[in-house]
C-alpha positions as a printed Julia matrix, in Angstrom:
257×3 Matrix{Float64}:
  22.69  -26.23   -30.51
  23.08  -24.41   -27.23
  20.74  -25.32   -24.39
  19.24  -21.83   -24.35
  18.44  -21.99   -28.04
  17.04  -25.49   -27.66
  14.74  -24.44   -24.81
  13.66  -21.4    -26.8
  12.8   -23.59   -29.82
  10.98  -26.08   -27.61
   9.0   -23.31   -25.96
   7.99  -21.92   -29.35
   6.96  -25.37   -30.53
   4.82  -25.9    -27.43
   3.23  -22.5    -27.81
   2.46  -23.24   -31.45
   0.95  -26.61   -30.54
  -1.16  -25.05   -27.78
  -2.35  -22.37   -30.18
  -3.38  -24.98   -32.74
  -5.17  -27.03   -30.07
  -6.96  -23.94   -28.79
  -7.97  -22.95   -32.31
  -9.28  -26.46   -32.94
 -11.28  -26.37   -29.7
 -12.71  -22.96   -30.56
 -13.67  -24.18   -34.03
 -15.38  -27.22   -32.54
 -17.26  -25.09   -30.03
 -18.38  -22.73   -32.78
 -19.58  -25.65   -34.88
 -21.51  -27.12   -31.95
 -23.08  -23.77   -31.11
 -23.96  -23.22   -34.75
 -25.73  -26.58   -34.91
 -27.53  -25.91   -31.64
 -28.64  -22.49   -32.79
 -29.76  -23.93   -36.1
 -31.86  -26.58   -34.36
 -33.28  -24.02   -31.96
 -34.12  -21.63   -34.8
 -35.73  -24.45   -36.76
 -37.92  -25.35   -33.79
 -38.93  -21.73   -33.29
 -39.64  -21.25   -36.98
 -41.75  -24.4    -37.06
 -43.81  -23.04   -34.17
 -44.4   -19.56   -35.56
 -44.04  -19.95   -39.32
 -47.7   -20.74   -39.94
 -49.09  -17.69   -38.13
 -46.33  -15.32   -39.25
 -46.64  -16.6    -42.8
 -50.34  -15.76   -42.84
 -49.6   -12.29   -41.48
 -46.91  -11.63   -44.08
 -49.29  -12.65   -46.86
 -51.97  -10.37   -45.43
 -49.47   -7.5    -45.27
 -48.38   -7.99   -48.87
 -52.04   -8.02   -49.93
 -52.58   -4.81   -47.97
 -49.78   -3.12   -49.89
 -51.15   -4.31   -53.22
 -54.62   -2.97   -52.35
 -53.5     0.63   -51.76
 -55.02    2.96   -54.36
 -54.71    6.32   -52.59
 -52.15    8.05   -50.36
 -53.19   11.28   -48.63
 -56.24   11.41   -50.93
 -53.96   11.22   -53.96
 -54.36    8.45   -56.51
 -51.55    5.89   -56.69
 -50.61    5.53   -60.35
 -48.9     2.53   -61.93
 -45.2     3.18   -62.48
 -44.91    2.56   -66.2
 -42.7     4.07   -68.88
 -44.19    5.89   -71.85
 -42.16    5.2    -75.0
 -39.22    4.18   -72.79
 -39.42    7.42   -70.79
 -40.05    7.12   -67.04
 -41.19   10.36   -65.45
 -41.24   10.92   -61.68
 -43.17   13.94   -60.41
 -42.43   15.18   -56.91
 -45.35   14.48   -54.57
 -46.98   11.88   -56.8
 -47.28    8.23   -55.77
 -46.56    5.2    -57.9
 -47.11    1.48   -57.64
 -44.8    -1.18   -59.05
 -44.42   -4.9    -58.51
 -40.9    -6.05   -57.65
 -39.15   -9.15   -58.9
 -40.31  -11.1    -55.83
 -43.94  -10.13   -56.44
 -44.21   -7.68   -53.54
 -45.8    -4.3    -54.3
 -43.77   -1.14   -53.76
 -45.44    2.25   -53.35
 -42.94    4.89   -54.42
 -42.66    8.65   -54.43
 -39.94   11.15   -55.3
 -38.27   13.78   -53.14
 -36.99   17.23   -54.07
 -33.48   15.9    -54.64
 -34.55   13.14   -57.01
 -34.52   10.45   -54.35
 -37.04    7.67   -55.02
 -38.33    5.97   -51.89
 -41.26    4.19   -50.26
 -43.02    6.56   -47.78
 -43.96    3.99   -45.13
 -45.05    6.71   -42.7
 -47.72    7.97   -45.12
 -49.24    4.62   -46.05
 -51.21    4.01   -42.82
 -49.89    0.48   -42.56
 -50.07    0.27   -38.76
 -47.36   -0.09   -36.14
 -47.24   -3.89   -36.4
 -46.87   -3.95   -40.18
 -43.89   -5.95   -41.38
 -42.68   -7.8    -44.44
 -40.28  -10.65   -45.0
 -36.63   -9.48   -45.04
 -36.37  -10.56   -48.68
 -39.3    -8.29   -49.57
 -37.7    -5.31   -47.83
 -34.52   -6.03   -49.81
 -36.47   -6.14   -53.09
 -38.18   -2.83   -52.34
 -34.81   -1.33   -51.38
 -33.3    -2.43   -54.68
 -36.05   -0.71   -56.65
 -35.75    2.48   -54.56
 -32.0     2.63   -55.06
 -31.96    1.79   -58.77
 -34.36    4.57   -59.71
 -32.61    6.99   -57.35
 -29.28    6.14   -58.99
 -30.63    6.55   -62.52
 -32.38    9.8    -61.53
 -29.37   11.43   -59.9
 -26.31    9.89   -61.59
 -26.04   10.53   -65.33
 -23.01    8.23   -65.58
 -25.0     5.14   -64.59
 -22.02    4.06   -62.48
 -23.98    3.69   -59.24
 -26.51    1.47   -60.98
 -24.19   -0.94   -62.77
 -21.7    -1.09   -59.88
 -24.41   -2.13   -57.41
 -26.58   -4.41   -59.54
 -25.93   -7.04   -62.16
 -26.99   -6.42   -65.75
 -29.68   -9.1    -65.29
 -31.1    -7.3    -62.24
 -31.08   -3.96   -64.03
 -32.86   -5.36   -67.08
 -35.47   -7.07   -64.9
 -36.21   -4.02   -62.74
 -36.42   -1.73   -65.76
 -38.58   -4.29   -67.54
 -40.98   -4.26   -64.58
 -41.8    -0.63   -65.44
 -42.01   -1.21   -69.17
 -38.52   -0.11   -70.19
 -37.14   -2.18   -73.06
 -33.58   -2.46   -74.43
 -32.54    0.6    -76.43
 -32.57    4.26   -75.52
 -34.43    5.07   -72.32
 -34.83    8.18   -70.21
 -35.41    8.83   -66.51
 -36.98   12.18   -65.63
 -37.08   13.37   -62.04
 -37.07   16.71   -60.21
 -36.89   18.66   -63.47
 -33.8    16.75   -64.57
 -33.38   14.09   -67.23
 -30.81   11.33   -67.63
 -30.65    9.27   -70.79
 -29.09    5.84   -71.21
 -28.77    3.08   -73.77
 -29.46   -0.51   -72.68
 -28.26   -3.55   -74.58
 -30.35   -6.71   -74.84
 -28.3    -8.28   -72.02
 -28.97   -5.41   -69.58
 -25.67   -3.52   -69.88
 -26.32    0.23   -69.79
 -24.31    3.12   -71.21
 -24.84    6.82   -70.41
 -25.83    9.03   -73.33
 -22.67   11.16   -73.18
 -20.44    8.08   -73.5
 -22.34    6.86   -76.57
 -22.16   10.34   -78.12
 -18.43   10.62   -77.37
 -17.82    7.34   -79.17
 -19.95    8.46   -82.12
 -17.93   11.68   -82.33
 -14.68    9.73   -82.2
 -15.78    7.45   -85.05
 -16.8    10.45   -87.18
 -13.59   12.42   -86.58
 -11.22    9.56   -87.29
  -9.57    9.27   -90.71
 -10.19    5.59   -91.39
  -8.1     5.62   -94.59
  -5.04    5.73   -92.3
  -6.18    2.42   -90.77
  -6.4     0.67   -94.13
 -10.11    1.17   -94.78
 -11.41    2.37   -98.15
 -14.55    3.94   -99.58
 -15.75    0.38  -100.22
 -15.42   -0.59   -96.56
 -18.59   -1.08   -94.54
 -19.31    0.14   -91.03
 -22.48   -1.36   -89.59
 -23.63    0.61   -86.56
 -26.79   -0.38   -84.72
 -27.96   -2.36   -87.74
 -27.4     0.38   -90.33
 -24.58    0.48   -92.88
 -22.33    3.53   -93.26
 -19.63    4.3    -95.84
 -16.57    6.52   -95.64
 -16.63    9.87   -97.44
 -13.84   11.13   -99.71
 -11.86   12.25   -96.64
 -12.04    8.89   -94.88
 -14.62   10.03   -92.35
 -17.91    8.54   -91.23
 -21.07   10.58   -90.82
 -22.99    8.72   -88.14
 -25.98   10.85   -87.1
 -26.72   12.01   -83.57
 -28.8     9.58   -81.53
 -27.27    6.47   -83.1
 -26.44    3.78   -80.54
 -22.72    3.84   -81.25
 -21.46    1.28   -78.74
 -18.89   -1.38   -79.58
 -21.38   -4.2    -79.12
 -23.45   -2.66   -81.96
 -20.57   -2.01   -84.36
 -19.19   -4.23   -87.12
 -16.37   -3.02   -89.4
 -15.64   -4.73   -92.72
 -12.58   -3.67   -94.75
């Protein structure tokens, strides 16, 4: 190896070693600072947690006690026969998964939100960050279901468990459900596990099952197709006649040759 190449390799090795040492030092400093900040935060929290805790409880009770907004009654947000209807300008009350009360209203574009500025809560009103997150989840879910007929925004942002829980909090059970808002209506089907399908997707699948010639797939007139708990048989042309409104999703279908 030439001297120049050797010195170049040695220089690179030293630079690499220095970089590793510097990275190790930085990591150690970060760890020390993290521990110090944690201890400092713990001390601060211990000093203020009692008083702030009492205030947060009082604030949550204040929310729960609201019965009128701008002289309008606050109604419980509850579905009627699995139909949830938002009326622009009305106010609704619902309890979130964490137990905090949300006061909701609906805008002209179907947006569901909590109108903090109209609730006369005071300038110093505050909630725990987790409570704000819970309220935000409820606002967004019902906005998504009101404005997005595909359901994509809902199931791409929340787990099926979260969706089932939040819908259950307003009395929506698994099966067909409908969200009405701003003169529009979106219909979905929810499985027992919380998975939701938009109405058009369920109807498209039903149409596909009815149009298909199942004789070509080896099925006969004696074959059974159980869809949403009901048995269907093929007609003389190999077609099914599943009626409109049937929950024709794969999880609800069983085919027996």
